[in-house]
C-alpha positions as MATLAB code, in Angstrom:
seq = 'MAPVTHTVLFGFKPDADPDAVKAVCARFLALKTNCLHPLSGEAYILSLKGGRDNSPEGLQGGVTHGFTVEFGSMEDRDYYVKEDEAHKAFVKGLEGLVDKAVVVDYEDGVF';
ca = [
       0.210   -0.073   -0.249;
       1.370    3.404   -1.387;
       0.373    6.454    1.222;
      -2.156    8.302    0.148;
      -1.021   13.020    0.964;
      -3.802   14.458    2.326;
      -3.392   18.556    1.506;
      -6.234   20.725    2.939;
      -5.945   24.903    2.488;
      -8.272   26.717    4.350;
      -8.773   30.324    3.135;
     -10.248   32.073    6.887;
     -12.635   34.537    6.486;
     -11.107   38.315    6.764;
     -13.280   39.530    9.684;
     -12.570   35.588   11.707;
     -11.495   36.000   14.864;
      -7.549   34.834   15.733;
      -8.510   33.589   18.674;
     -10.240   31.329   16.939;
      -8.564   30.834   13.731;
      -5.840   29.502   16.669;
      -8.392   26.987   18.326;
      -8.790   25.439   14.817;
      -5.348   25.355   13.499;
      -4.378   23.304   17.236;
      -7.368   21.641   16.562;
      -6.322   20.223   13.475;
      -2.969   19.053   14.234;
      -4.532   17.273   17.216;
      -6.688   14.916   14.803;
      -2.476   13.231   14.551;
      -3.341   11.437   17.837;
      -7.615   11.877   17.811;
      -8.076   10.202   15.291;
      -7.878    6.263   15.493;
      -8.666    3.441   13.462;
     -11.701    1.234   13.800;
     -10.390   -1.793   14.354;
      -6.817   -1.230   16.050;
      -7.815    1.565   18.305;
      -4.520    3.420   17.836;
      -3.445    6.516   15.970;
      -3.905    5.864   12.068;
      -2.294    9.378   10.842;
       0.853    9.286   10.332;
       2.351   12.234   10.316;
       0.659   16.024    9.993;
       1.804   19.480   10.047;
       0.088   22.928    8.977;
       0.838   26.250    9.136;
      -0.100   30.336    8.027;
       0.587   31.369    4.980;
       3.744   32.940    4.463;
       4.796   33.070    0.621;
       5.987   36.537   -1.309;
       4.543   35.190   -4.507;
       0.786   36.174   -4.278;
      -1.031   33.853   -5.794;
      -2.650   32.356   -2.533;
      -5.607   32.217   -4.237;
      -8.047   33.388   -0.794;
      -6.154   31.187    0.695;
      -4.496   31.619    4.473;
      -3.545   28.446    5.753;
      -2.236   24.718    4.705;
      -1.860   21.275    6.289;
      -0.751   17.732    5.143;
      -1.997   15.426    6.736;
      -0.180   11.804    5.320;
      -2.250    7.482    5.522;
      -0.370    5.045    4.943;
      -3.151    4.069    3.205;
      -5.992    4.712    0.910;
      -8.532    2.863    2.605;
      -6.986    5.278    6.264;
      -7.800    8.190    4.372;
     -11.470    7.015    2.700;
     -12.113    6.108    7.176;
     -11.097    9.324    8.281;
     -13.058   11.538    5.175;
     -16.503    8.994    5.194;
     -16.608    8.116    8.894;
     -13.204    9.058   11.165;
     -16.384   10.781   13.710;
     -13.042   12.510   14.998;
     -13.031   15.026   11.638;
     -16.460   15.104   11.712;
     -16.501   17.050   14.896;
     -13.765   18.462   13.115;
     -15.050   20.082    9.777;
     -18.162   20.970   12.339;
     -16.078   23.264   14.240;
     -15.392   25.277   10.575;
     -18.475   26.408   10.256;
     -18.399   30.572    9.677;
     -14.685   30.676   10.296;
     -13.746   29.440    6.526;
     -14.947   31.688    3.098;
     -12.926   28.858    1.341;
     -11.347   25.577    1.552;
      -9.139   23.359   -1.464;
      -8.435   19.814   -0.332;
      -6.097   17.594   -3.084;
      -4.602   14.289   -2.623;
      -1.950   12.453   -3.708;
      -0.605    9.666   -3.713;
       3.459   10.104   -4.163;
       4.846    9.971   -8.097;
       1.816    8.679   -9.102;
       0.215   11.073  -12.645;
];
């Protein structure tokens, strides 16, 4: 099984409370330990990192924050997206804060 990289880009609303944005980011990063495999009960996200955009290129298109999540398999990614209750709760917590969300998933080297 090839690892899958799940890239998530958010554009937070300009009037979003900065503390609320920081809290969302902390909750996202906490998914690494909060998302548990349905059979093993163990954390299944291989890596998760992210931060606020600081690119000088001006090509952000409204995106303010980016995250990458690595899964060991498409099955793990699919469980995360479709069934994981911790992930579902996180997504629900985005309501009212995000103007834009872009998600791109890929297997390294598969074009």
